[in-house]
C-alpha positions as CSV (number, residue, x, y, z in Angstrom):
1,M,-0.2,0.0,0.0
2,N,1.2,3.4,-1.0
3,Q,2.3,5.4,2.1
4,K,3.1,8.8,2.5
5,K,6.7,10.3,3.9
6,G,5.4,9.7,7.4
7,G,4.8,6.3,7.0
8,R,1.0,6.6,7.4
9,P,-1.5,5.2,5.1
10,K,-3.4,7.6,2.6
11,G,-6.7,8.4,3.6
12,S,-9.9,6.7,2.3
13,L,-10.8,9.7,-0.1
14,Y,-7.6,9.0,-2.2
15,Y,-8.7,5.3,-2.7
16,I,-12.3,6.3,-3.6
17,I,-11.2,8.9,-6.1
18,L,-8.8,6.1,-7.5
19,L,-11.3,3.5,-7.7
20,L,-13.8,6.1,-9.6
21,A,-11.4,6.8,-12.0
22,V,-10.5,3.2,-12.8
23,G,-14.0,2.7,-13.2
24,L,-14.8,5.5,-15.6
25,L,-11.8,4.4,-17.4
26,V,-13.0,0.9,-17.8
27,M,-16.3,2.3,-18.8
28,W,-15.1,4.5,-21.7
29,F,-12.5,1.7,-23.0
30,F,-15.1,-1.0,-23.6
31,N,-17.7,1.4,-24.8
32,D,-17.5,1.1,-28.5
33,D,-20.0,3.8,-29.4
34,K,-17.5,6.6,-28.8
35,N,-18.2,8.0,-32.2
36,T,-22.0,7.4,-32.4
37,G,-24.1,10.7,-33.3
38,T,-27.7,11.8,-32.8
39,E,-30.2,9.1,-31.9
40,I,-33.1,9.0,-34.4
41,P,-36.2,6.9,-34.4
42,Y,-36.2,3.9,-36.9
43,S,-39.0,5.4,-38.8
44,V,-36.6,8.3,-39.4
45,F,-33.9,6.2,-40.2
46,S,-36.2,4.1,-42.8
47,E,-37.2,7.2,-44.7
48,K,-33.8,8.6,-44.8
49,L,-32.3,5.1,-46.1
50,Q,-35.0,5.0,-48.8
51,D,-34.3,9.0,-50.0
52,G,-30.7,7.8,-50.3
53,K,-29.3,10.3,-47.9
54,I,-27.1,7.5,-45.7
55,K,-23.8,7.3,-47.2
56,E,-22.5,4.2,-44.9
57,M,-23.6,2.4,-42.0
58,D,-22.6,-0.3,-39.6
59,I,-24.8,-2.9,-38.0
60,K,-23.8,-4.5,-34.6
61,P,-25.6,-6.8,-32.9
62,G,-26.6,-6.0,-29.3
63,N,-28.7,-7.1,-26.2
64,G,-31.6,-8.5,-28.1
65,A,-31.6,-6.0,-30.9
66,Y,-29.1,-4.6,-33.6
67,I,-27.5,-1.3,-33.5
68,I,-27.0,0.7,-36.5
69,N,-24.2,3.8,-36.6
70,G,-24.1,5.5,-39.7
71,V,-23.0,8.7,-41.9
72,Y,-25.4,10.9,-43.7
73,T,-24.3,12.0,-47.4
74,E,-25.2,15.6,-46.2
75,K,-25.5,17.1,-42.6
76,Q,-28.8,16.9,-41.6
77,K,-30.7,19.5,-39.2
78,V,-31.9,17.9,-36.1
79,E,-34.1,19.5,-33.4
80,D,-32.1,20.6,-30.2
81,Q,-32.1,18.1,-27.3
82,G,-30.7,20.3,-24.6
83,M,-27.1,19.9,-23.1
84,R,-25.7,16.3,-23.7
85,I,-23.1,14.9,-21.7
86,L,-20.1,16.4,-23.3
87,G,-22.1,19.6,-23.7
88,E,-22.7,19.2,-27.6
89,T,-25.5,21.6,-28.9
90,N,-24.9,21.5,-32.4
91,L,-28.1,21.8,-34.5
92,E,-26.3,20.0,-37.6
93,T,-24.9,16.7,-37.8
94,D,-23.5,14.0,-40.2
95,R,-23.6,10.9,-37.9
96,F,-26.6,9.2,-36.4
97,T,-27.6,5.8,-34.4
98,T,-30.8,4.0,-34.3
99,T,-32.1,0.7,-32.8
100,V,-33.4,-2.2,-34.7
101,L,-35.2,-5.3,-33.3
102,S,-33.5,-8.8,-34.0
103,N,-35.6,-10.2,-36.6
104,D,-34.3,-11.5,-40.0
105,T,-37.0,-9.5,-42.0
106,S,-36.2,-6.0,-40.8
107,I,-32.5,-6.6,-41.1
108,S,-32.8,-8.1,-44.6
109,D,-35.0,-5.3,-45.8
110,V,-32.5,-2.6,-44.6
111,T,-29.7,-4.6,-46.4
112,K,-31.8,-4.7,-49.7
113,I,-32.9,-0.8,-49.7
114,A,-29.1,-0.1,-48.9
115,K,-27.9,-1.9,-51.7
116,E,-30.4,-0.6,-54.2
117,N,-29.4,3.2,-53.0
118,G,-25.6,2.6,-53.1
119,T,-25.0,2.9,-49.3
120,Q,-22.0,0.9,-47.9
121,V,-23.0,-1.5,-45.4
122,K,-20.8,-3.3,-42.8
123,I,-22.0,-6.3,-40.6
124,H,-20.0,-7.0,-37.5
125,E,-20.2,-10.0,-35.4
126,Q,-21.7,-10.1,-31.7
127,S,-19.0,-8.8,-29.2
128,N,-18.5,-9.9,-25.7
129,N,-17.7,-6.3,-24.4
130,G,-21.5,-5.7,-23.7
131,M,-21.4,-8.7,-21.5
132,L,-18.4,-7.6,-19.9
133,L,-19.4,-4.3,-19.2
134,T,-22.5,-5.4,-17.6
135,F,-20.5,-7.8,-15.6
136,L,-18.4,-5.0,-14.5
137,M,-21.2,-2.6,-13.6
138,S,-22.6,-5.0,-11.3
139,V,-19.4,-6.3,-9.5
140,V,-17.9,-2.7,-9.2
141,P,-20.3,-1.7,-6.8
142,L,-20.1,-4.7,-4.4
143,L,-16.1,-4.4,-4.6
144,F,-16.3,-0.6,-3.8
145,L,-18.6,-1.4,-0.5
146,V,-16.3,-4.0,0.4
147,F,-13.2,-1.9,0.0
148,M,-15.1,0.9,2.2
149,V,-15.9,-1.5,5.0
150,Y,-12.3,-2.6,5.1
151,M,-10.8,1.1,5.3
152,M,-13.0,1.9,7.9
153,L,-12.3,-1.5,10.2
154,G,-8.6,-1.1,9.1
155,Q,-7.5,2.0,9.0
156,G,-7.2,2.6,13.0
157,Q,-5.0,-0.5,13.3
158,Q,-2.5,0.5,10.4
159,G,-1.9,3.9,11.8
160,G,-1.6,2.6,15.4
161,G,-3.8,5.2,16.4
162,G,-5.2,4.2,19.3
163,G,-8.8,4.3,18.7
164,R,-9.3,5.6,15.2
165,G,-10.8,2.8,13.5
166,V,-14.2,1.7,14.1
167,M,-13.4,-1.4,16.3
168,N,-10.9,0.5,18.1
169,F,-12.9,3.0,19.8
170,G,-12.6,1.4,23.1
171,K,-8.6,1.5,22.8
172,S,-6.9,3.9,25.5
173,K,-5.5,7.0,24.0
174,A,-2.6,7.3,26.4
175,K,0.8,7.7,24.9
176,E,3.6,6.0,26.6
177,A,6.3,8.7,27.0
178,D,10.0,7.7,25.7
179,K,12.2,6.9,28.3
180,K,15.1,8.5,26.6
181,A,13.0,11.6,25.9
182,A,11.9,11.9,29.4
183,K,14.6,14.4,30.6
184,V,12.6,16.4,33.1
185,R,14.3,15.7,36.6
186,F,13.6,17.2,40.3
187,S,16.1,19.8,39.8
188,D,14.3,21.5,37.0
189,V,11.0,21.8,39.3
190,A,11.6,24.8,41.7
191,G,9.6,26.2,44.4
192,A,8.0,22.9,45.4
193,E,10.7,21.5,47.7
194,E,8.2,20.1,50.1
195,E,6.2,18.7,47.2
196,K,9.0,17.0,45.8
197,Q,9.9,15.3,49.3
198,E,6.3,13.7,49.3
199,L,6.8,12.1,46.0
200,V,10.5,10.8,46.9
201,E,9.2,7.7,48.4
202,V,7.0,7.2,45.2
203,V,10.0,7.1,43.3
204,E,12.1,4.9,45.7
205,F,9.1,2.6,45.6
206,L,9.2,2.3,41.8
207,K,12.9,1.9,41.6
208,D,13.2,-0.8,44.9
209,P,9.7,-2.1,45.7
210,R,11.0,-4.9,47.9
211,R,12.3,-2.9,50.4
212,F,8.7,-1.5,51.4
213,V,7.1,-4.9,50.6
214,E,9.2,-6.4,53.3
215,L,7.7,-4.1,56.1
216,G,4.1,-4.8,55.0
217,A,4.1,-1.1,53.6
218,R,1.4,-0.5,51.0
219,I,2.6,2.4,48.5
220,P,0.0,4.7,47.6
221,A,-2.1,3.5,44.8
222,G,-2.7,7.2,43.6
223,V,-1.4,10.7,44.1
224,L,-3.6,13.7,43.5
225,L,-1.9,16.7,42.8
226,E,-4.0,19.7,43.5
227,G,-3.8,23.6,43.2
228,P,-4.1,26.6,41.4
229,P,-3.2,26.8,37.2
230,G,0.3,27.0,36.7
231,T,1.9,25.7,39.8
232,G,3.9,22.8,38.3
233,K,1.4,19.9,38.6
234,T,2.3,18.5,35.6
235,L,5.9,19.2,35.6
236,L,6.0,17.4,39.0
237,A,4.5,14.3,37.4
238,K,7.0,14.4,34.4
239,A,9.5,14.7,37.2
240,V,8.5,11.4,39.0
241,A,8.7,9.5,35.7
242,G,11.9,10.7,34.6
243,E,13.5,10.0,38.2
244,A,12.0,6.8,38.2
245,G,12.9,5.5,34.6
246,V,9.7,3.5,34.3
247,P,7.0,3.5,31.6
248,F,5.0,6.6,31.8
249,Y,1.3,6.8,30.2
250,S,-0.1,10.3,30.0
251,I,-3.8,11.0,29.2
252,S,-6.0,13.9,29.6
253,G,-9.4,13.3,31.7
254,S,-11.4,14.4,28.4
255,E,-9.9,11.7,26.4
256,F,-11.9,8.8,27.8
257,V,-15.5,10.0,26.9
258,E,-16.6,10.1,23.3
259,M,-20.0,10.1,21.8
260,F,-20.4,6.5,21.8
261,V,-21.8,4.7,25.0
262,G,-19.5,2.5,26.8
263,V,-16.2,3.9,25.1
264,G,-15.1,5.7,28.5
265,A,-15.0,2.6,30.5
266,S,-13.7,0.7,27.7
267,R,-10.8,2.9,27.4
268,V,-9.8,3.1,31.1
269,R,-9.9,-0.8,31.1
270,D,-7.6,-0.8,28.3
271,L,-5.2,1.8,29.9
272,F,-4.8,0.0,33.2
273,E,-4.3,-3.6,31.1
274,N,-1.3,-2.0,29.2
275,A,-0.1,-0.4,32.4
276,K,0.1,-3.7,34.0
277,K,1.7,-5.6,31.1
278,N,4.6,-2.9,31.7
279,A,4.6,-3.0,35.4
280,P,6.2,-1.1,37.4
281,S,4.7,2.0,35.9
282,I,3.0,5.3,36.1
283,I,-0.5,6.5,34.7
284,F,-0.7,10.1,34.9
285,I,-4.2,11.5,34.5
286,D,-4.3,15.2,33.6
287,E,-7.5,17.3,34.5
288,I,-9.2,14.5,36.1
289,D,-12.4,16.7,37.2
290,A,-13.4,16.3,33.5
291,V,-14.0,12.9,34.4
292,G,-14.2,12.5,38.1
293,R,-16.8,14.9,39.1
294,Q,-19.2,13.9,41.6
295,R,-22.0,11.2,40.6
296,G,-25.4,12.5,40.7
297,A,-24.5,16.1,40.0
298,G,-25.4,16.3,36.3
299,M,-28.4,18.0,34.9
300,G,-29.6,15.6,32.4
301,G,-29.7,12.5,34.8
302,G,-27.7,10.4,37.0
303,H,-26.6,7.6,34.7
304,D,-24.5,9.1,31.7
305,E,-21.5,8.0,29.8
306,R,-19.3,10.2,31.8
307,E,-20.4,8.3,35.4
308,Q,-19.9,5.1,33.8
309,T,-16.3,5.9,33.1
310,L,-15.8,7.2,36.7
311,N,-17.3,3.9,37.7
312,Q,-14.6,2.1,36.0
313,L,-11.9,4.1,37.1
314,L,-12.9,3.5,40.9
315,V,-13.1,0.0,40.2
316,E,-9.6,-0.4,38.5
317,M,-7.8,1.7,40.9
318,D,-9.3,0.0,44.1
319,G,-8.4,-3.6,43.1
320,F,-4.6,-2.7,43.3
321,S,-2.1,-4.0,45.9
322,G,1.3,-2.8,46.8
323,N,3.1,-5.2,44.6
324,E,1.5,-4.5,41.4
325,G,3.7,-1.4,40.9
326,I,1.0,0.9,39.1
327,I,0.8,4.4,40.7
328,V,-2.0,6.7,39.2
329,I,-0.9,10.5,39.8
330,A,-3.6,13.0,38.7
331,A,-3.7,16.7,38.5
332,T,-6.6,18.9,38.9
333,N,-7.3,22.7,40.0
334,R,-11.1,21.7,41.3
335,S,-10.8,19.1,43.9
336,D,-13.8,20.5,45.2
337,V,-15.9,18.7,42.3
338,L,-14.3,15.4,42.6
339,D,-16.3,12.4,43.7
340,P,-15.5,11.4,47.2
341,A,-15.3,7.8,46.4
342,L,-12.1,8.7,44.6
343,L,-10.5,10.7,47.2
344,R,-10.9,7.7,49.7
345,P,-8.0,5.8,51.0
346,G,-7.2,3.0,48.6
347,R,-7.5,5.2,45.7
348,F,-5.9,8.6,45.7
349,D,-4.6,7.7,49.3
350,R,-2.1,11.1,49.2
351,Q,-3.3,14.5,48.3
352,I,-0.5,17.1,47.8
353,L,-1.4,20.9,47.5
354,V,0.9,22.2,45.1
355,G,0.3,25.8,45.9
356,R,1.7,29.4,44.6
357,P,5.6,29.5,45.7
358,D,6.8,31.8,48.4
359,V,9.5,34.5,48.4
360,R,12.5,31.8,48.2
361,G,10.6,29.5,45.8
362,R,9.9,32.3,43.2
363,E,13.5,33.1,43.2
364,A,14.3,29.4,42.6
365,I,11.8,29.1,39.8
366,L,13.3,32.3,38.3
367,K,16.8,30.9,38.3
368,V,15.6,28.1,36.5
369,H,13.9,29.8,33.7
370,A,17.0,32.5,33.3
371,K,19.7,29.4,32.4
372,N,19.1,30.1,28.8
373,K,18.5,33.8,29.0
374,P,21.6,36.1,28.9
375,L,20.8,38.6,31.9
376,A,22.7,42.1,32.8
377,A,24.4,42.9,36.1
378,D,21.7,45.2,37.4
379,V,19.2,42.4,37.3
380,D,18.9,40.8,40.8
381,L,16.3,37.7,40.6
382,K,16.0,37.8,44.4
383,V,14.6,41.3,43.9
384,V,12.1,40.3,41.2
385,A,11.1,37.5,43.4
386,Q,10.2,40.1,46.3
387,Q,8.4,42.3,43.5
388,T,5.8,39.3,42.2
389,P,4.1,38.1,45.3
390,G,1.1,35.6,44.3
391,F,2.8,34.6,40.9
392,S,2.8,30.7,39.9
393,G,5.6,29.3,38.1
394,A,3.6,29.8,34.7
395,D,3.4,33.4,35.5
396,L,7.2,33.7,36.2
397,E,8.1,32.0,33.4
398,N,6.1,34.6,31.5
399,V,7.7,37.3,33.3
400,L,11.3,36.3,32.0
401,N,10.0,35.4,28.4
402,E,8.3,39.0,28.3
403,A,11.5,40.6,29.4
404,A,13.5,38.5,26.7
405,L,10.9,40.0,23.9
406,V,11.1,43.2,25.3
407,A,15.1,43.4,25.1
408,A,15.0,42.0,21.6
409,R,12.6,44.6,20.4
410,R,15.1,47.1,21.8
411,N,17.9,45.6,20.0
412,K,19.8,44.8,23.2
413,K,22.4,41.7,23.8
414,K,21.5,41.4,27.5
415,I,18.2,41.5,29.4
416,D,18.4,44.5,32.1
417,A,16.6,45.4,34.7
418,S,14.4,47.9,32.9
419,D,13.3,45.0,30.6
420,V,12.2,42.9,33.6
421,D,10.3,45.7,34.9
422,E,8.5,46.7,31.7
423,A,7.7,42.7,31.7
424,Q,6.2,42.8,35.1
425,D,4.1,45.4,34.0
426,R,2.9,43.9,30.8
427,V,1.9,40.6,32.9
428,I,0.2,42.5,35.5
429,A,-1.9,44.9,33.6
430,G,-1.1,44.6,29.9
431,P,1.1,46.7,27.3
432,A,1.4,50.1,27.9
433,K,-0.8,52.6,25.7
434,K,1.5,55.5,25.6
435,D,-0.3,56.7,22.5
436,R,-3.5,56.9,23.9
437,V,-4.6,60.7,23.6
438,I,-5.7,61.8,27.5
439,S,-6.9,65.3,28.0
440,K,-4.9,67.4,30.8
441,K,-7.7,67.1,33.1
442,E,-8.2,63.7,33.1
443,R,-4.4,63.3,33.3
444,D,-4.5,65.3,36.3
445,L,-7.5,63.3,37.9
446,V,-5.8,60.1,37.2
447,A,-2.4,61.6,39.0
448,Y,-4.5,62.5,42.1
449,H,-6.3,59.3,42.2
450,E,-3.1,57.1,42.3
451,A,-1.3,59.5,44.5
452,G,-4.4,58.9,47.1
453,H,-3.5,55.1,46.9
454,T,-0.1,55.8,47.3
455,I,-0.6,58.1,50.7
456,V,-2.7,55.7,52.2
457,G,-0.6,52.8,51.5
458,L,2.4,54.7,53.1
459,V,0.5,55.8,56.0
460,L,-1.6,52.7,57.0
461,S,0.0,49.6,55.8
462,D,2.5,48.0,58.1
463,A,2.5,44.7,56.4
464,R,2.6,46.3,52.7
465,T,4.8,48.7,51.3
466,V,4.4,50.7,48.2
467,H,6.5,49.3,45.3
468,K,5.3,51.3,42.4
469,V,3.1,54.0,41.2
470,T,2.4,55.1,37.6
471,I,0.0,57.0,35.5
472,V,0.9,55.3,32.2
473,P,-2.4,53.6,31.0
474,R,-2.1,49.8,30.6
475,G,-4.9,47.6,29.5
476,R,-8.3,48.9,30.8
477,A,-6.4,50.9,33.9
478,G,-5.4,54.5,33.3
479,G,-3.0,53.9,35.9
480,Y,-2.4,52.0,39.2
481,M,-0.3,51.5,42.3
482,I,1.4,48.1,43.4
483,A,1.8,47.4,47.0
484,L,3.7,44.3,47.9
485,P,3.7,42.7,51.3
486,K,7.0,42.6,53.1
487,E,6.9,39.1,53.7
488,D,4.7,36.2,52.4
489,R,1.6,35.9,54.5
490,F,-1.2,33.3,54.6
491,L,-3.0,34.8,57.4
492,M,-4.7,38.7,57.7
493,T,-6.3,40.0,60.8
494,K,-9.4,42.1,60.7
495,E,-7.4,45.1,61.0
496,E,-5.1,44.5,57.9
497,M,-8.0,43.7,55.8
498,F,-9.7,46.9,56.9
499,E,-6.7,48.9,56.1
500,Q,-6.7,47.1,52.6
501,I,-10.3,48.4,52.1
502,V,-9.0,52.0,53.1
503,G,-6.1,51.8,50.8
504,L,-8.5,50.5,47.7
505,L,-10.8,53.8,48.6
506,G,-7.9,56.3,48.9
507,G,-8.4,57.0,44.9
508,R,-11.8,58.2,44.9
509,T,-11.4,59.8,48.1
510,A,-8.5,61.9,46.8
511,E,-10.8,62.8,43.7
512,E,-13.3,64.1,46.2
513,V,-11.0,66.2,48.1
514,F,-9.0,67.9,45.4
515,F,-11.4,68.0,42.6
516,G,-15.0,67.4,44.3
517,V,-15.8,65.0,41.5
518,K,-16.4,61.2,41.4
519,S,-15.4,59.3,38.2
520,T,-15.6,55.9,36.8
521,G,-12.1,55.1,37.5
522,A,-12.7,53.8,41.0
523,S,-15.0,51.0,39.6
524,N,-12.2,48.2,40.1
525,D,-11.5,49.5,43.5
526,F,-15.1,49.6,44.6
527,E,-15.3,45.7,43.4
528,Q,-12.4,44.6,45.6
529,A,-13.1,46.6,48.5
530,T,-16.8,45.3,48.6
531,G,-15.5,41.7,48.0
532,L,-13.2,42.1,51.0
533,A,-15.6,43.4,53.2
534,R,-18.4,40.9,52.5
535,S,-15.8,38.3,53.0
536,M,-15.2,39.9,56.5
537,V,-18.7,39.5,57.5
538,T,-19.9,36.3,55.7
539,E,-16.7,34.2,55.8
540,Y,-14.3,35.1,58.4
541,G,-16.6,36.2,61.2
542,M,-15.0,39.7,61.8
543,S,-18.2,41.4,62.3
544,D,-19.1,42.1,65.7
545,R,-22.8,42.6,65.1
546,L,-23.3,39.3,63.5
547,G,-20.9,37.3,65.5
548,T,-18.5,34.7,64.4
549,V,-20.9,32.7,61.9
550,Q,-19.9,31.9,58.6
551,Y,-22.9,32.6,56.4
552,E,-21.5,31.7,52.9
553,G,-18.7,29.4,51.9
554,N,-15.6,30.2,50.5
555,H,-15.7,27.4,47.8
556,Q,-16.2,28.0,44.1
557,V,-19.6,27.1,42.6
558,F,-20.5,23.9,41.1
559,I,-24.1,23.9,39.4
560,G,-24.5,20.3,39.8
561,R,-24.1,20.7,43.6
562,D,-25.3,23.9,44.3
563,Y,-28.1,24.6,41.8
564,G,-31.5,25.1,43.4
565,Q,-29.9,25.4,46.7
566,T,-31.4,28.0,49.2
567,K,-29.5,30.4,51.4
568,A,-28.6,29.2,54.9
569,Y,-29.9,32.5,56.4
570,S,-32.9,34.4,56.7
571,E,-34.1,37.7,54.9
572,Q,-33.5,39.5,58.1
573,I,-29.8,38.2,58.3
574,A,-29.4,39.1,54.5
575,F,-30.3,42.9,55.3
576,E,-28.1,42.9,58.3
577,I,-25.3,41.5,56.1
578,D,-25.8,44.2,53.6
579,E,-25.8,46.9,56.5
580,E,-22.6,45.6,57.8
581,V,-20.9,45.3,54.6
582,R,-22.1,49.3,53.9
583,D,-21.1,50.1,57.4
584,I,-17.2,48.9,56.9
585,L,-17.0,50.7,53.6
586,N,-18.2,54.0,55.0
587,R,-15.8,53.9,57.7
588,A,-12.9,53.0,55.4
589,H,-14.0,56.0,53.2
590,R,-13.9,58.4,56.4
591,K,-10.5,57.0,57.4
592,A,-9.3,57.6,54.0
593,R,-10.5,61.1,54.2
594,E,-8.7,61.9,57.2
595,I,-5.2,60.5,56.0
596,I,-5.7,62.6,52.6
597,E,-6.6,65.5,54.4
598,E,-3.7,65.4,57.2
599,H,-1.2,64.8,54.4
600,R,-2.4,67.2,51.8
601,D,1.2,69.0,50.9
602,K,2.7,65.4,50.4
603,H,0.1,64.0,48.1
604,E,0.3,67.1,46.1
605,L,3.9,66.6,45.9
606,I,3.6,62.8,44.8
607,A,0.9,63.9,42.2
608,N,2.9,66.6,40.5
609,M,5.9,64.3,40.4
610,L,3.7,61.5,38.8
611,L,2.6,64.2,36.2
612,E,6.2,65.1,35.4
613,Y,7.8,61.5,35.4
614,E,4.7,59.1,34.9
615,T,6.2,56.6,37.2
616,L,7.7,56.4,40.4
617,D,9.4,53.4,42.3
618,A,9.3,52.6,45.8
619,R,12.7,54.3,46.7
620,Q,11.5,57.8,44.9
621,I,8.2,57.5,46.5
622,K,9.7,56.9,50.2
623,S,12.2,59.9,49.5
624,L,9.2,62.3,48.4
625,F,7.0,61.2,51.7
626,E,9.8,61.4,54.3
627,T,13.6,62.9,53.8
628,G,13.9,63.4,49.9
629,E,17.0,61.1,50.2
630,M,17.2,58.0,48.2
631,P,17.4,54.9,50.2
632,S,20.9,52.8,50.5
633,N,20.5,49.5,48.8
634,G,20.1,46.6,51.5
635,E,20.6,42.9,51.5
636,G,17.5,40.7,51.0
637,E,15.5,39.6,54.2
638,F,15.6,36.0,53.1
639,P,18.4,33.4,52.0
640,S,18.3,32.5,48.4
641,E,17.2,29.2,47.4
642,K,17.7,27.1,44.1
643,A,15.7,23.8,42.8
644,S,17.0,20.6,44.5
645,S,17.7,17.5,42.7
646,F,16.1,14.2,43.4
647,E,19.1,13.0,46.0
648,E,19.0,16.6,47.6
649,A,15.2,16.2,48.3
650,K,15.7,12.5,49.5
651,K,18.7,13.7,51.7
652,A,16.3,16.7,53.2
653,L,13.4,14.2,53.7
654,E,16.1,11.9,55.7
655,K,17.3,14.9,57.8
656,K,13.7,15.9,58.7
657,E,12.9,12.2,59.8
658,A,16.1,12.0,61.7
659,Q,14.9,15.0,63.4
660,K,11.6,13.7,64.1
661,Q,13.0,10.5,65.6
662,A,15.8,12.2,67.8
663,E,12.9,14.5,69.1
664,Y,10.9,11.5,69.9
665,V,13.6,9.6,71.6
666,E,14.4,12.7,73.6
667,H,10.7,12.6,75.0
668,H,10.2,8.9,75.3
669,P,13.8,7.3,76.3
670,E,12.2,4.4,77.5
671,N,11.6,3.3,73.6
672,E,15.1,4.0,72.8
673,Q,16.1,1.7,75.9
674,N,14.1,-1.2,75.1
675,S,15.2,-1.0,71.5
676,T,18.7,-1.1,72.4
677,E,18.0,-4.3,74.7
678,N,16.3,-5.8,71.5
679,D,19.2,-5.6,69.3
680,N,21.6,-6.8,71.8
681,E,19.5,-9.8,72.2
């Protein structure tokens, strides 16, 4: 069979066209009437023959009749019969064809009249071409049908396409990763050192399972990596496969379910069968929430195709024992919608939260992604890590990539600090729109608005420092102020949340104090401030009026679970919640006004500097607010960190376990003494 360069067979359309072309060629070749003329009735033919208007004719026996093809002595006018097959519409022709019934009398009469009028007559013997053509026309459609069925059944097997053929829909689409191509190691995954330590024993089990089996240990049948998008869940799974050096099957949750009933369950069975044949091995299911959502939460009935697939997955995972050597690793950012049966011990025993990295982790991630990028001497990745709180690994990679693009656009050989700073702004707020035409009044309004955020942030925020303020338009924002935490925080107090609301309302308050107007530029500030205030009241129990009661959950909405559920509180409580949220915002607005009125001169100074320079960094802002002197460059407040390899992560885990064991022995010396006596015996 002819194949393309890539080795895959040509498609069905190619063979269909080829078969039709051969059929048409055969019909044309065996058709002896290629040069026949206009078909005329026998009566017209007889009249022309008697009048001597026919020069010559051929008589051929056919299927129960005689076909006569002839030539007129002169061209004859014929009636227009419309468009024929080849598009001929001539009104004159010198050729004709007619049919005569097969009896001796008619043929003898025709021959006799032709002889009298001097018409040349040629009589041919009966040909087998007609019978052959009839046979071909009856057999070719049958052969064509058989060919199409063969192509549909066999094409998936020829290409090895994992389910492309009709009979292969139930085959798994999981692809086994090439061991030589699996180059991702633990040292390539930065900012997730604790998560890597959790996966060390998974790799150890795959390398040497006997050590665990001898102690009666059952290695986790499944490991669920959960966390926000871009935090490195898939990269961690690749690193485990690269370190373990075992067959690695990867598939997306959406690839299980097709339009045909039962296909998803069949693919699950086929996937696990292939993994068992090559054990020890790893099965990685990306975005498992596509197939593992809670059962009974569908809007169209409980027994659907997705739930059948989930049921088969539950059965396959539950049947594992420690010595089978198959570990399922799954990734999701919506673990709250997964079925509880999927998360119980015996299936996904271990759930590892892969969160956003802290400041040390961010520096390590930046170092990994900066390996192939020439950085100038003024680029300090530790400072960049401090300036990017809340960024995931994907965000940080995007920052350095944007910095490289900016440097290339500026025809530089190295990436300097200004390129990285521009890249951060592009990732946070979008590209700058310096060509946007802004009136002087609107520009003044934006400058005083952002200066209001800045003044309130400088006065109030003990936990956050003003990093940058600009009036350069980016995205939908006419300007913005960035306040960064002094250190990574996972908890916030009531006072800190209130101060954050005050800072958000500083822009609108400045507009009211200096211009006596209210603009639409504060809409996003109000959205964030209202959300924080409502969370304080309904989620965190920070309202003295409503008490320590959680009225609204902090989970994401899942329609299948939350649709139709009523609020867990009365209309009176809803009214009090609205009143309390409004009270918090009003108190924050009054506090912002007090601060701006008190520091009116400094506010005007920062606003004027913004109008002149457009962008101010942290040192310039602090200098304008305090002494006017530029601050000295201090050392970082945290040690540097790099991405540890598998061996380093293993040593860190052993060191941690040794410390725990030492602390246990210190508090339980009698157990250590008993252990020593047993060793002596």
